[in-house]
C-alpha positions as CSV (number, residue, x, y, z in Angstrom):
1,M,68.1,-27.5,128.6
2,V,71.1,-29.2,127.1
3,Q,74.6,-26.7,127.9
4,P,76.5,-26.2,125.0
5,F,79.4,-28.1,124.9
6,D,82.6,-26.3,126.3
7,P,86.0,-28.4,124.7
8,S,89.2,-27.4,127.2
9,D,92.4,-25.6,125.5
10,D,93.5,-29.2,126.1
11,E,90.8,-30.6,123.8
12,L,91.3,-27.8,121.3
13,V,94.8,-28.0,121.6
14,R,94.9,-31.8,120.3
15,Q,91.8,-31.5,117.7
16,A,94.0,-28.2,116.1
17,I,97.4,-31.0,115.7
18,R,94.3,-33.9,114.3
19,Q,92.7,-30.9,112.2
20,P,95.1,-28.5,111.2
21,H,92.0,-26.4,109.1
22,S,89.5,-26.6,112.0
23,S,88.2,-23.5,114.3
24,A,89.7,-25.1,117.2
25,F,92.8,-22.5,117.3
26,A,90.9,-20.0,116.5
27,Q,88.8,-20.5,119.5
28,L,91.8,-21.0,121.5
29,V,93.1,-17.3,120.6
30,Q,89.8,-16.1,120.8
31,R,89.8,-17.4,124.3
32,H,93.2,-16.5,125.1
33,Q,94.2,-12.9,122.7
34,S,93.1,-10.1,125.2
35,R,94.8,-12.3,128.7
36,L,97.8,-12.3,125.8
37,R,97.9,-8.8,125.6
38,L,97.2,-7.0,128.6
39,Y,100.1,-9.4,130.2
40,L,102.3,-8.1,127.3
41,R,101.3,-4.9,128.0
42,S,102.2,-4.7,131.0
43,L,106.5,-5.7,130.1
44,A,106.3,-3.4,127.8
45,G,103.9,-0.8,128.5
46,R,103.8,0.4,124.8
47,A,100.6,-1.0,123.8
48,D,101.2,-1.0,120.3
49,I,104.5,-2.7,121.0
50,A,103.0,-5.3,123.2
51,D,100.1,-5.9,120.1
52,E,102.6,-6.5,117.6
53,L,104.2,-9.1,120.6
54,A,101.5,-10.7,120.9
55,Q,100.3,-11.1,117.0
56,E,104.4,-12.5,116.6
57,S,103.8,-15.1,119.6
58,L,100.9,-16.2,118.7
59,L,102.2,-17.1,114.6
60,K,105.0,-19.0,117.1
61,V,102.3,-21.0,118.8
62,H,100.8,-22.3,115.5
63,R,104.0,-23.3,114.1
64,S,105.0,-24.9,117.1
65,L,101.3,-26.1,118.5
66,S,102.5,-29.9,117.6
67,Q,105.1,-29.6,120.2
68,F,103.0,-28.8,123.2
69,K,103.6,-31.7,125.5
70,F,100.7,-30.9,128.0
71,Q,102.4,-30.4,130.7
72,S,101.8,-27.8,131.9
73,S,98.6,-25.2,131.3
74,F,98.0,-24.1,127.3
75,K,98.2,-20.6,129.0
76,T,101.7,-21.6,130.6
77,W,102.7,-22.1,127.5
78,L,101.9,-19.7,125.8
79,M,103.1,-16.8,127.8
80,R,106.2,-18.2,127.7
81,I,107.0,-18.5,124.8
82,A,105.1,-15.0,124.6
83,R,107.9,-13.7,127.4
84,N,110.8,-15.5,125.6
85,T,109.2,-13.1,122.1
86,F,109.6,-10.4,124.4
87,L,112.7,-10.6,125.8
88,D,113.8,-11.1,122.2
89,H,112.8,-8.0,120.8
90,V,114.1,-6.2,123.7
91,R,117.6,-8.2,123.8
92,L,117.4,-6.7,119.5
93,S,116.3,-3.4,120.6
94,S,118.7,-0.3,120.7
95,Q,116.5,2.2,123.0
96,R,115.1,-0.4,125.7
97,K,114.6,2.2,128.4
98,E,112.2,4.0,126.0
99,Q,109.8,0.2,125.4
100,L,109.8,-0.3,128.1
101,N,108.5,3.0,129.7
102,F,104.3,3.2,129.2
103,S,104.0,6.2,127.1
104,D,102.2,9.7,128.3
105,N,101.6,10.2,124.6
106,E,97.5,11.0,124.9
107,E,97.4,9.3,121.1
108,Q,99.3,6.3,122.3
109,L,96.4,6.7,125.2
110,N,93.6,6.4,123.6
111,E,94.6,4.4,121.4
112,L,95.0,2.0,123.9
113,K,91.4,2.8,125.2
114,Q,89.8,2.1,122.0
115,S,90.7,-1.6,122.0
116,N,88.6,-4.4,122.3
117,E,90.1,-5.8,124.6
118,W,90.9,-2.4,126.7
119,K,87.0,-2.3,126.3
120,N,86.3,-5.5,128.0
121,Q,88.2,-5.2,130.9
122,H,87.3,-1.7,131.6
123,D,83.7,-0.8,131.4
124,T,83.7,2.6,132.5
125,E,86.2,5.7,132.3
126,H,86.5,6.1,135.8
127,D,87.9,1.9,134.9
128,Q,90.1,3.3,132.5
129,I,91.8,6.1,134.3
130,L,92.6,3.8,137.1
131,A,94.3,1.3,134.4
132,I,95.8,3.7,132.9
133,D,97.5,5.2,136.7
134,L,98.1,1.9,136.7
135,Y,100.0,0.8,134.1
136,R,102.6,3.5,134.7
137,S,102.7,3.2,137.9
138,L,104.2,-0.7,136.9
139,Q,107.1,1.3,135.7
140,L,107.6,2.5,139.1
141,L,108.3,-1.6,140.2
142,S,111.9,-3.0,140.2
143,D,112.1,-5.6,136.8
144,A,111.6,-9.2,138.6
145,E,108.7,-7.5,141.3
146,R,106.3,-6.6,138.0
147,E,107.1,-9.7,136.5
148,V,106.1,-11.7,139.1
149,I,103.7,-8.1,138.7
150,A,102.4,-9.4,135.3
151,H,102.3,-12.7,135.5
152,C,100.4,-13.5,138.5
153,Y,97.9,-11.1,138.0
154,F,98.2,-9.6,134.4
155,A,98.9,-13.9,132.8
156,D,96.4,-15.3,135.6
157,L,99.1,-18.1,136.1
158,S,99.0,-19.3,139.8
159,M,102.7,-18.3,142.4
160,D,103.9,-21.9,141.5
161,E,103.4,-21.3,137.4
162,T,105.2,-18.3,137.5
163,A,108.2,-19.8,139.6
164,K,108.7,-22.2,137.0
165,L,108.1,-20.2,134.0
166,L,109.9,-17.2,135.0
167,N,113.1,-19.9,136.8
168,M,112.6,-18.6,140.4
169,P,112.0,-19.7,144.0
170,L,108.2,-19.9,144.7
171,G,109.8,-17.6,148.5
172,T,110.9,-15.4,145.7
173,V,107.7,-14.9,143.4
174,K,106.1,-13.8,146.6
175,T,108.5,-11.8,148.2
176,H,108.2,-10.3,144.7
177,S,104.8,-10.3,144.6
178,L,104.2,-8.9,148.6
179,R,107.3,-6.2,147.9
180,A,105.1,-4.9,144.3
181,L,101.8,-4.8,145.1
182,N,103.4,-2.4,148.6
183,K,104.2,-0.7,146.1
184,L,101.9,-0.1,143.5
185,R,99.1,0.1,146.9
186,D,101.4,3.4,148.2
187,T,101.2,5.1,144.6
188,M,97.7,4.3,144.0
189,S,96.7,5.2,147.3
190,S,96.8,9.0,146.3
191,W,94.9,8.4,142.9
192,Q,91.9,6.5,145.0
193,T,91.6,9.4,147.7
194,A,91.6,12.2,144.3
195,S,88.8,10.1,143.3
196,S,87.2,9.9,146.4
197,L,86.9,14.2,147.0
198,K,85.8,13.9,143.6
199,D,83.1,11.8,143.7
200,S,82.0,13.7,147.4
201,R,81.6,17.5,145.4
């Protein structure tokens, strides 16, 4: 049986540049939008803000697609634009602290849980509750630690890619990653203990 052709990101970018009215860019969006939104939510801490920034980032990518030099992966380029969009938002905001803290508002959490990308990433209610606690735990990290975790785990970039995107030495990225993971492990251990007790009843 002949396997369906699955073009690479670079091939889709080239097609989108050559044929602006083709479905190539839509395929790129479909392929990366879930990861993009999760990444921005890990930075912004709020679903509504992150989704607005994701839409703005995709518009910027579409407008500047012809400027892509193929010197990095499309995903890395997309996340760089998304990060700059997020930083622009922070600089223009007069309520930075509020926007960087994950809202405990039940309406906000329910909106997050109803999103398609959230359901795709977290199949069961158990996974969804754990993921929400993880988002809250991210707020205990320093800004640098949170950025490294956001890029390496939510954006699914390698440590080398993260170091280049953040203009940070690779050793520093590894140090921030280790510290952040240790903090998250300590924070989440209480959740895991409670979950185990609940499951044993």
